C-alpha positions in Angstrom: 0.2 3.5 108.2 2.1 5.1 105.3 1.3 4.0 101.7 4.1 3.2 99.3 4.6 5.5 96.4 4.2 3.6 93.1 7.3 3.3 91.0 7.2 5.6 88.0 6.6 3.8 84.7 9.7 3.3 82.5 9.6 5.6 79.5 8.9 4.0 76.2 12.2 3.4 74.2 13.0 5.9 71.5 13.2 4.4 68.1 15.8 5.7 65.6 16.8 4.6 62.1 20.4 4.6 60.9 21.9 4.1 57.5 24.7 1.5 57.8 27.5 1.6 55.3 30.1 -1.0 54.3 27.8 -4.1 54.6 28.4 -6.4 51.7 26.4 -9.6 52.7 23.9 -11.0 55.1 26.8 -12.0 57.5 27.7 -8.3 57.9 24.2 -7.4 58.8 23.9 -10.3 61.2 27.2 -9.2 62.9 26.1 -5.6 63.3 22.8 -6.7 64.7 24.4 -9.0 67.1 26.8 -6.4 68.4 24.1 -3.8 68.8 21.8 -6.2 70.7 24.6 -6.8 73.2 24.4 -3.2 74.3 22.4 -2.6 77.5 19.0 -1.0 76.7 19.2 -1.5 72.9 17.1 -3.6 70.6 18.1 -3.6 66.9 17.2 -5.1 63.6 19.6 -4.6 60.7 18.3 -5.1 57.1 21.0 -5.9 54.5 18.8 -5.1 51.5 17.7 -1.6 52.7 21.1 -1.0 54.4 19.4 0.4 57.5 19.3 -0.4 61.2 16.2 0.2 63.2 17.2 0.7 66.8 15.1 1.0 70.0 17.0 3.0 72.6 16.4 2.6 76.3 16.8 5.3 78.9 20.4 6.6 79.1 21.4 5.3 75.6 22.4 8.0 73.1 22.3 7.7 69.3 26.1 8.6 69.3 26.7 5.4 71.5 25.0 3.2 68.9 26.9 4.9 66.0 30.2 4.4 67.8 29.4 0.7 68.4 28.6 0.2 64.7 32.0 1.9 63.8 33.8 -0.3 66.3 32.3 -3.3 64.4 34.0 -2.1 61.2 31.1 -0.3 59.4 29.7 3.3 59.2 26.4 4.6 60.6 24.5 7.9 60.3 20.9 9.0 60.5 19.5 8.6 56.9 18.6 11.7 54.9 15.0 12.7 55.4 12.9 11.3 52.5 11.2 13.8 50.3 10.7 15.0 46.8 13.9 14.9 44.9 15.5 12.2 46.9 14.5 9.6 44.4 16.4 11.2 41.6 19.4 12.1 43.6 21.2 8.9 42.5 20.6 7.6 39.0 21.1 4.1 37.8 24.7 5.0 37.0 25.4 6.9 40.2 26.6 5.8 43.6 27.4 2.1 44.4 25.9 0.7 41.1 27.9 3.2 39.0 31.3 2.4 40.7 30.6 -1.3 40.4 29.7 -1.0 36.8 33.0 0.7 36.0 35.0 -1.9 37.9 33.0 -4.7 36.2 33.5 -3.3 32.7 37.3 -3.1 33.0 37.5 -6.5 34.7 35.4 -8.2 32.0 37.5 -6.8 29.2 40.7 -8.1 30.9 39.4 -11.4 32.1 37.6 -12.7 29.0 40.9 -13.3 27.1 42.4 -15.0 30.2 39.4 -17.4 30.4 39.4 -18.2 26.7 43.1 -18.9 26.6 42.9 -21.2 29.6 39.8 -23.1 28.4 40.8 -23.5 24.7 44.2 -25.3 24.1 44.2 -24.1 20.5 44.6 -20.5 21.7 47.6 -21.3 23.9 50.5 -19.9 22.0 54.1 -19.7 23.4 54.2 -17.7 26.6 50.4 -17.3 26.6 50.6 -17.7 30.4 52.6 -14.6 30.9 50.0 -12.5 28.9 47.3 -14.1 31.1 49.2 -13.0 34.2 49.5 -9.4 32.9 45.7 -9.3 32.2 44.6 -11.1 35.3 46.7 -9.2 37.9 44.7 -5.9 37.6 41.4 -7.9 37.9 42.5 -9.7 41.0 44.2 -6.7 42.7 42.0 -3.7 41.6 38.8 -5.4 40.3 38.4 -7.5 43.4 39.5 -4.6 45.7 36.1 -4.2 47.3 36.2 -7.9 48.4 39.8 -7.6 49.8 39.0 -4.3 51.6 35.9 -5.7 53.3 37.7 -8.9 54.2 40.6 -6.9 55.8 38.2 -4.8 57.7 36.4 -7.9 59.0 39.7 -9.6 59.9 40.8 -6.6 61.9 37.7 -7.0 64.0 38.1 -10.8 64.3 35.2 -11.6 62.0 34.7 -13.3 58.7 32.1 -12.6 56.0 31.3 -13.6 52.4 34.0 -11.2 51.3 36.5 -13.2 53.4 35.7 -16.3 51.3 36.0 -14.5 48.0 39.2 -12.7 48.9 40.9 -15.9 50.3 39.7 -17.9 47.3 40.9 -15.4 44.6 44.2 -14.6 46.3 44.9 -18.2 46.9 44.3 -19.0 43.2 46.4 -16.1 42.1 49.2 -16.8 44.7 49.4 -20.5 43.5 49.7 -19.3 39.9 52.5 -16.9 40.8 54.4 -19.7 42.6 53.9 -22.1 39.6 55.0 -19.4 37.1 58.1 -18.1 38.9 59.2 -21.1 40.9 57.6 -24.1 39.1 57.5 -25.3 35.5 54.4 -23.4 34.5 56.4 -20.5 33.2 58.1 -22.5 30.4 57.4 -21.1 26.9 55.8 -24.3 25.6 53.5 -24.9 28.6 50.0 -26.0 27.8 47.1 -27.2 30.0 43.5 -28.4 29.3 40.5 -27.0 31.1 38.3 -29.3 33.2 35.1 -28.7 35.1 36.2 -31.2 37.8 39.3 -31.8 39.8 42.1 -33.6 37.8 45.4 -34.9 39.0 48.3 -33.0 37.5 51.7 -31.7 38.6 51.0 -28.8 40.8 54.1 -26.8 39.7 52.8 -26.8 36.1 49.2 -25.7 36.9 48.0 -22.1 37.0 44.6 -20.8 38.2 44.7 -17.3 36.6 41.3 -18.0 34.8 39.7 -19.0 38.1 41.1 -15.9 40.0 40.1 -13.5 37.3 36.9 -15.2 36.3 35.6 -15.6 39.9 36.3 -11.9 40.6 34.5 -10.8 37.4 31.5 -13.1 38.0 31.1 -11.9 41.5 31.5 -8.2 40.5 28.7 -8.9 37.9 26.6 -10.4 40.6 27.2 -7.5 43.0 26.4 -4.9 40.3 23.2 -6.7 39.3 22.3 -7.0 42.9 22.8 -3.2 43.5 20.7 -2.4 40.4 18.0 -4.9 41.4 17.9 -3.6 45.0 17.4 -0.1 43.5 14.5 -1.3 41.4 13.0 -3.1 44.3 12.8 0.2 46.2 11.6 2.1 43.2 8.0 2.1 44.3 8.8 3.9 47.6 10.9 6.5 45.8 8.1 7.0 43.2 5.7 7.5 46.1 7.9 10.2 47.6 8.2 11.9 44.2 4.4 12.3 43.9 4.3 15.4 46.1 4.1 18.9 44.5 7.3 21.0 44.8 5.6 24.5 45.1 2.1 25.9 45.6 0.1 29.0 44.8 -1.1 30.3 48.2 -3.8 33.0 48.5 -2.5 35.9 50.7 -4.7 39.1 50.9 -6.6 38.1 47.9 -3.5 37.6 45.7 -1.7 34.4 44.7 1.9 33.9 46.0 4.1 31.0 44.8 5.9 29.4 47.7 7.7 26.0 48.3 5.4 23.3 49.7 7.5 23.0 52.8 6.4 26.5 53.9 2.7 25.6 53.7 0.8 25.7 57.0 -2.5 24.3 58.3 -5.3 26.7 57.5 -3.6 28.2 54.4 -5.8 28.5 51.3 -4.1 27.5 48.0 -5.1 27.3 44.4 -5.0 24.1 42.3 -5.3 24.7 38.5 -6.2 22.0 36.0 -3.2 19.7 35.5 -1.5 20.7 38.8 -0.9 18.4 41.8 -2.8 19.1 45.0 0.0 20.4 47.3 -1.2 18.9 50.6 -4.3 17.3 52.2 -7.2 19.7 52.5 -10.8 20.6 52.0 -12.2 22.2 48.9 -13.7 25.7 49.7 -14.3 26.9 46.1 -14.8 25.3 42.7 -15.6 21.8 41.4 -13.4 19.4 39.4 -12.5 15.7 38.9 -9.3 14.6 40.8 -7.1 11.8 39.6 -6.1 9.9 42.8 -4.7 6.8 41.0 -1.2 7.3 42.4 -2.5 7.0 45.9 -5.5 4.6 45.6 -4.8 2.6 42.5 -8.2 3.7 41.2 -8.0 4.7 37.6 -11.3 6.7 37.4 -11.0 10.3 38.5 -13.2 11.3 41.5 -15.6 14.3 41.3 -15.0 16.8 44.1 -16.8 20.1 45.0 -17.1 22.4 48.0 -16.8 20.5 51.3 -15.0 17.5 49.8 -11.6 16.4 51.0 -8.6 16.0 48.7 -5.2 14.4 49.3 -1.8 15.8 48.5 -0.2 14.3 45.4 -3.5 13.9 43.5 -3.8 15.6 40.1 -6.6 18.1 39.3 -7.9 17.2 35.9 -10.6 19.8 35.2 -11.7 23.0 37.0 -9.9 25.5 39.2 -10.0 24.6 43.0 -9.3 26.6 46.1 -8.4 24.3 49.0 -7.8 24.9 52.7 -4.8 22.9 54.0 -5.8 20.5 56.8 -2.6 18.5 57.1 1.0 19.3 56.1 4.4 17.7 56.1 4.7 14.3 57.8 1.0 14.3 58.7 -0.3 14.0 55.1 -1.8 10.8 53.7 1.1 10.6 51.2 3.8 10.9 53.9 2.0 8.4 56.1 1.8 5.9 53.2 5.5 6.3 52.5 6.2 5.8 56.2 4.1 2.6 56.4 5.8 1.2 53.3 9.3 2.0 54.6 8.5 0.5 58.0 7.3 -2.7 56.3 10.4 -2.9 54.2 12.7 -2.4 57.2 11.1 -5.2 59.3 11.9 -8.9 59.3 9.6 -11.9 58.9 10.2 -14.9 61.2 11.6 -16.8 58.2 14.2 -14.1 57.7 15.4 -14.3 61.3 16.2 -18.0 60.7 18.1 -17.1 57.6 20.1 -14.4 59.5 21.0 -16.9 62.3 22.2 -19.4 59.7 24.2 -16.8 57.7 25.8 -15.5 60.9 27.5 -18.8 61.6 27.8 -20.0 58.0 31.1 -18.3 57.0 33.2 -19.6 59.9 31.8 -23.1 59.2 32.7 -22.8 55.5 36.3 -21.8 56.4 36.5 -25.0 58.5 35.0 -27.1 55.7 37.5 -25.6 53.2 40.4 -26.5 55.5 38.9 -29.9 56.0 38.6 -30.4 52.3 42.2 -29.4 51.7 43.5 -31.7 54.5 41.2 -34.6 53.4 42.4 -34.5 49.7 46.0 -34.2 50.8 45.7 -37.2 53.1 43.7 -39.3 50.6 45.6 -38.6 47.4 48.7 -36.6 48.2 47.8 -34.4 45.2 48.3 -30.8 46.3 46.7 -29.4 43.0 43.5 -31.4 43.4 43.3 -30.5 47.1 43.9 -26.8 46.5 41.3 -26.7 43.6 38.6 -28.4 45.8 39.3 -26.1 48.7 39.1 -22.9 46.6 35.8 -24.2 45.0 34.3 -24.7 48.5 35.3 -21.1 49.6 33.7 -19.6 46.5 30.5 -21.7 46.1 29.5 -21.2 49.7 28.9 -17.4 49.9 25.5 -16.9 51.7 24.6 -13.7 49.8 21.4 -15.2 48.4 20.2 -15.9 52.0 20.5 -12.3 53.0 18.6 -11.1 50.0 15.8 -13.7 49.9 13.4 -11.9 52.3 14.1 -8.2 52.1 14.1 -8.0 48.3 10.7 -9.7 48.1 9.4 -7.5 50.9 10.6 -4.3 49.2 9.0 -5.2 45.9 5.8 -6.6 47.4 5.2 -3.7 49.7 6.1 -1.2 47.0 3.7 -2.8 44.5 1.0 -2.8 47.2 1.5 1.0 47.7 1.0 1.5 44.0 -2.3 -0.4 44.1 -3.5 1.4 47.3 -2.6 -1.5 49.7 -0.3 -0.7 52.6 1.3 -3.6 54.4 2.2 -2.6 57.9 5.0 -5.2 58.5 6.4 -8.5 57.4 4.7 -10.4 60.2 1.5 -9.6 58.5 2.4 -12.0 55.6 2.5 -15.0 57.9 -1.1 -14.2 59.1 -2.6 -14.0 55.6 -1.6 -17.6 54.9 -3.5 -18.9 58.0 -6.6 -16.8 57.7 -9.8 -18.8 57.0 -12.6 -16.4 58.1 -13.1 -12.8 57.1 -15.4 -10.6 59.2 -16.8 -7.7 57.3 -18.2 -4.6 59.1 -21.4 -3.5 57.3 -21.6 0.3 57.4 -18.9 2.0 55.3 -17.3 -1.3 54.3 -19.9 -3.4 52.6 -22.3 -0.4 52.2 -21.6 3.2 51.4 -22.6 4.4 54.9 -24.9 6.9 53.3 -28.7 6.7 53.1 -30.1 6.6 49.6 -33.6 6.7 48.0 -34.6 3.1 47.4 -38.3 2.6 46.4 -41.0 5.0 45.3 -44.6 3.7 45.4 -47.4 6.1 44.3 -51.2 6.0 44.9 -53.5 5.6 41.8 -53.8 8.9 40.0 -50.4 10.4 41.3 -47.4 10.5 39.0 -43.9 9.6 40.4 -42.5 12.9 39.1 -45.1 15.0 41.0 -44.5 13.0 44.1 -40.7 13.4 43.9 -40.9 17.1 43.1 -43.1 18.0 46.1 -41.5 15.7 48.6 -38.0 16.7 47.5 -38.8 20.4 47.7 -40.0 20.0 51.3 -37.3 17.6 52.5 -34.7 19.9 51.1 -35.2 22.2 54.1 -34.7 19.4 56.7 -31.4 18.4 58.2 -32.6 14.9 59.1 -30.5 12.1 57.4 -33.6 10.4 56.0 -34.9 13.8 54.6 -31.5 14.6 53.1 -31.5 11.2 51.4 -35.0 11.7 50.0 -34.2 15.2 48.7 -30.9 14.1 47.1 -32.6 11.1 45.5 -35.4 13.2 44.2 -33.1 15.8 42.7 -31.0 13.1 41.1 -34.0 11.4 39.4 -35.9 14.4 38.2 -33.5 17.4 38.2 -34.4 20.8 39.7 -36.9 21.1 42.6 -39.6 23.8 43.0 -39.5 26.2 46.0 -41.3 25.4 49.3 -43.0 27.8 51.7 -44.2 27.7 55.3 -41.9 24.8 56.1 -42.5 23.3 59.6 -40.9 20.4 61.3 -43.1 18.2 63.6 -40.9 16.7 66.2 -40.6 13.0 65.9 -43.2 12.7 63.2 -42.1 14.5 60.0 -42.5 17.8 58.1 -45.2 19.9 56.5 -45.2 22.9 54.2 -46.6 24.5 51.0 -45.3 23.4 47.6 -46.8 24.7 44.3 -50.0 25.7 46.2 -50.5 22.3 47.8 -50.2 21.6 51.6 -47.8 18.6 51.7 -47.2 16.2 54.6 -44.1 13.9 54.7 -43.3 11.6 57.6 -44.6 8.8 59.8 -48.0 7.2 59.2 -49.1 8.7 62.5 -48.5 12.2 61.1 -51.1 11.5 58.4 -53.5 9.9 60.8 -53.4 13.0 63.0 -54.5 15.0 59.9 -57.3 12.5 59.4 -55.7 10.9 56.3 -55.6 7.0 56.1 -53.3 5.0 53.9 -55.0 2.9 51.2 -54.1 -0.8 51.1 -51.5 -0.4 48.3 -49.5 2.2 50.3 -50.0 0.3 53.6 -48.5 -2.8 52.0 -45.6 -0.8 50.6 -44.9 0.6 54.1 -44.9 -2.8 55.7 -42.7 -4.3 52.9 -40.1 -1.6 53.4 -40.0 -2.1 57.1 -39.7 -5.9 56.7 -36.8 -5.3 54.4 -35.0 -3.2 57.0 -35.6 0.1 55.2 -36.9 3.4 56.6 -40.1 4.4 55.0 -42.0 7.8 54.9 -45.6 8.4 53.9 -46.7 11.4 51.7 -50.0 13.2 51.5 -51.3 16.5 50.1 -54.7 18.1 49.7 -56.0 15.7 52.5 -55.2 12.6 50.4 -52.4 9.9 50.7 -50.2 10.1 47.6 -47.3 7.7 48.1 -44.6 5.9 50.2 -40.9 6.4 49.8 -38.2 4.1 51.4 -34.6 4.9 52.1 -31.7 2.6 53.0 -28.0 2.4 53.4 -26.8 1.6 49.9 -24.8 -1.5 49.2 -21.5 -0.7 47.3 -21.7 -1.7 43.7 -18.5 -3.8 44.0 -19.3 -5.6 47.4 -21.0 -8.7 45.9 -18.0 -9.3 43.6 -15.6 -8.7 46.5 -17.3 -11.3 48.6 -17.1 -13.8 45.7 -13.3 -13.1 45.4 -12.8 -13.6 49.1 -14.6 -16.9 48.9 -12.4 -17.9 46.0 -9.4 -17.4 48.3 -10.8 -20.0 50.7 -12.2 -17.5 53.2 -15.6 -17.8 54.9 -17.3 -14.3 55.0 -19.2 -13.1 58.1 -21.2 -9.9 58.2 -20.9 -8.0 61.6 -23.1 -5.0 62.3 -24.8 -3.0 65.0 -27.9 -2.8 62.8 -31.0 -4.9 63.4 -31.2 -8.4 62.0 -33.6 -7.5 59.3 -31.4 -4.8 57.8 -28.3 -7.0 58.2 -30.0 -10.0 56.5 -31.1 -7.9 53.6 -27.5 -6.6 53.0 -26.1 -10.1 53.5 -28.4 -11.6 50.9 -27.5 -8.8 48.4 -23.8 -9.6 48.6 -23.9 -13.3 49.1 -23.0 -13.7 52.8 -24.6 -16.6 54.7 -23.4 -15.9 58.3 -24.6 -12.7 60.0 -23.9 -11.3 63.5 -26.3 -8.4 64.0 -27.3 -6.0 66.7 -23.8 -5.9 68.2 -22.8 -2.9 70.3 -19.4 -1.3 69.3 -17.7 -2.6 72.5 -19.1 -6.1 71.8 -17.4 -6.4 68.3 -14.2 -7.6 70.0 -16.2 -10.3 71.8 -17.7 -11.4 68.5 -14.2 -11.8 66.9 -13.0 -13.7 70.0 -15.9 -16.1 69.8 -15.0 -16.9 66.2 -11.4 -17.4 67.3 -12.5 -19.7 70.2 -14.2 -21.9 67.5 -10.8 -22.5 66.1 -11.0 -20.0 63.2 -8.2 -17.7 62.2 -10.0 -14.4 61.7 -9.4 -11.4 59.4 -11.5 -8.3 60.1 -12.3 -5.5 57.6 -13.6 -2.2 59.1 -13.3 1.5 58.8 -14.7 3.2 61.9 -13.5 4.2 65.3 -15.7 1.5 66.7 -13.9 -1.1 64.6 -10.4 -0.2 65.9 -10.4 -2.6 68.8 -11.8 -5.5 66.7 -9.2 -4.9 64.0 -6.4 -5.1 66.6 -8.0 -8.3 68.2 -8.3 -10.1 64.8 -5.5 -12.3 63.6 -5.3 -10.0 60.5 -6.8 -6.4 60.5 -7.7 -4.8 57.2 -8.5 -1.1 57.7 -10.4 0.9 54.9 -8.3 4.0 54.3 -11.5 6.0 53.6 -12.3 5.5 57.3 -10.8 6.9 60.5 -7.2 7.3 61.6 -7.8 5.0 64.6 -8.9 2.2 62.3 -5.9 2.7 60.1 -3.5 2.6 63.1 -5.1 -0.6 64.4 -5.1 -2.5 61.1 -2.3 -4.7 59.7 -3.2 -3.8 56.1 -4.6 -0.5 55.1 -6.8 -0.3 51.9 -6.4 3.3 50.7 -9.6 3.3 48.7 -13.0 2.3 49.9 -13.5 -0.7 47.5 -13.9 -4.0 49.3 -12.4 -5.8 46.3 -9.0 -4.4 47.4 -9.3 -6.6 50.5 -9.1 -9.7 48.3 -6.2 -8.1 46.3 -4.4 -7.3 49.5 -4.6 -10.9 50.8 -3.6 -12.3 47.4 -0.6 -9.9 47.2 0.5 -10.7 50.8 0.2 -14.4 50.1 2.2 -14.1 46.8 4.9 -12.1 48.6 5.2 -14.8 51.3 5.3 -17.5 48.7 8.1 -15.6 46.9 10.1 -15.3 50.2 9.8 -19.0 50.8 10.8 -19.8 47.3 13.8 -17.6 47.6 14.9 -19.1 50.9 14.4 -22.7 49.5 16.6 -21.8 46.6 19.3 -20.1 48.7 19.4 -22.9 51.4 19.1 -25.7 48.9 21.7 -24.2 46.6 24.3 -24.0 49.4 23.5 -27.4 50.9 23.7 -29.1 47.5 26.7 -27.2 46.1 29.0 -27.6 49.1 29.4 -31.4 49.0 29.9 -31.2 45.2 32.7 -28.6 45.7 34.3 -30.6 48.5 34.2 -33.8 46.4 36.1 -32.0 43.6 33.3 -31.9 41.1 33.3 -28.1 40.6 35.9 -25.9 39.0 36.4 -22.7 41.1 35.4 -20.4 38.2 32.2 -22.3 37.6 31.5 -22.2 41.3 32.0 -18.4 41.2 29.6 -18.0 38.3 27.0 -20.2 40.1 27.3 -18.3 43.3 26.8 -14.9 41.6 23.8 -16.4 39.7 22.1 -17.5 42.9 22.0 -13.9 44.2 20.8 -12.6 40.9 18.1 -15.4 40.7 16.8 -14.5 44.1 16.5 -10.8 43.3 15.0 -11.4 39.9 12.5 -13.8 41.4 11.4 -11.1 43.8 11.1 -8.5 41.0 8.4 -10.7 39.4 6.1 -9.2 42.1 6.2 -5.9 40.2 3.8 -7.5 37.7 1.1 -8.3 40.3 -2.3 -7.2 39.1 
């Protein structure tokens, strides 16, 4: 019997990012996205605010095919320029799109203001004022509004309509009506006057001109588009600032001499020099020197961190004091700075579920508005027979309905929120994460490395009568300095920290499983388990025996000390609780979250740590592989669980939790599994991250409510003839500016 050969697994789709040009509103983005998703083997999301398309390509689909499809839709596409230092300043506030719009707006404003004033104030209407208005308004409608006309024509050639279609038809219709009234009607008479009204009024159509509406609408919309372009640039400023942090060149040590080279030529294993005031060129390990490093631009932590030989440093940090020699361990796209920038950009390019709804609405909105405008025109003509009133109402409908604010509501808030997070050391992996933070009610905290430092520290020192603490620490520290055991290293470090220098030790000997012995200052010293002392015929007095029992009951590791055949003291060591953990737990509780401590340590140790930081629920003695089960049990109880961890053994639990928060001081595996990465190892940042994510989500929802509500409320007013087209244009432009400005408030998050 012949076995069947299993079918080969389909290769994972390749993901590419394209810069899409020519999009002017959310409808454009929705149309490009819809066309790309119709291609076989292609999944695409198009973001109007970032002007990028993220495309997953199946087997047999080339990037060139995707670009060709975008171009057939009427837009341009190309792979974006690789981000890096210098990209941020390549285009200033007055350069590129914003600069061209500013110039067009300035000319249009100068020409249109007199037109609007003459039309609104009868006292300014001198003989033949209407012909001066025509001379001033024509350049605004034809040249000033050219971007709208050009985009509308491109869309029309491809059988589509967008916001620009509404603007172009509205302004050209108002201008065309005015030309007809001036040249063929009675509006061109020298003594013609007309009053300005915010609502529709019945007049003789042949004597009514709409030059102020045509010029005013074009100018207001140009102002909105310019402010939008500037605001979008500000919204992405945090990412550009992040990319600018990297050093431009570096002093590499070659054959004992320093050689200055561009950072791009740096390779793993190269040794480079960082002088005071210079940026660290790339991630590496300090091999020579000691200093304090300012990592605030990466972690948000304002206090410089002391580093010396053996410590790691991240590229982009600033050396504040001594000279350092560093060996490069990561370069280019692998560095922490590059990975942070990539995470931020990924988050900004994604779409939350609420944005997908907005995209679907804006995709069908424009055709519906065109039908409503035609219906308004026909309805007014049938009801009143007044062509002027019918025309005015229809133009107001076209102009008020532009769905621009819908397209900006989510991406601008995301850009600002994720950018601000990066400045504070909080990396949000994607917009879907925001939805999770709202629902979370339980936060599971890994103990070691998250709530505690993950390093043993000297806790208590109890001495026998007649023995000074200083003598005890000197002799124990001197002996333990020779041992590699974690407990011994903690005792030696604690002793040195408390009393300063340690004396030399001689005849050091390690007794397997029991402790160490040696000669210090002429005294034979024993340090280790109680049984080590008992073997030497030394018994612990009641005071020291009680101290030993109390340390064990508190979950600490204790060692007994003797010299000259007499017990001298007991020292206990324990994993140290971070100074900020108790405050962090209180902040998490204030957010409505129930904290749970999860650890593989014994229940005594876990209970001691939990009491120190104010946690009531403890899950202890859990094997790494069982952490996932612990999270699932909490979820089965109906809880929505956030998990905070930092180790390889936390990665699976982070991925299983409804919201994973990875401490950036931990492993790459944990950071990959987490939804939010906290760049510095301070648990308080977890509370900040959840607050920022919730604030960003609230801003998105506020933006969408404004954008939806605005269009829903304004359309009936316009159709009922209660809005002048120029006021409608100003209000439409304001809605987009409001949404972007509301998003920019996230920049002040603390």
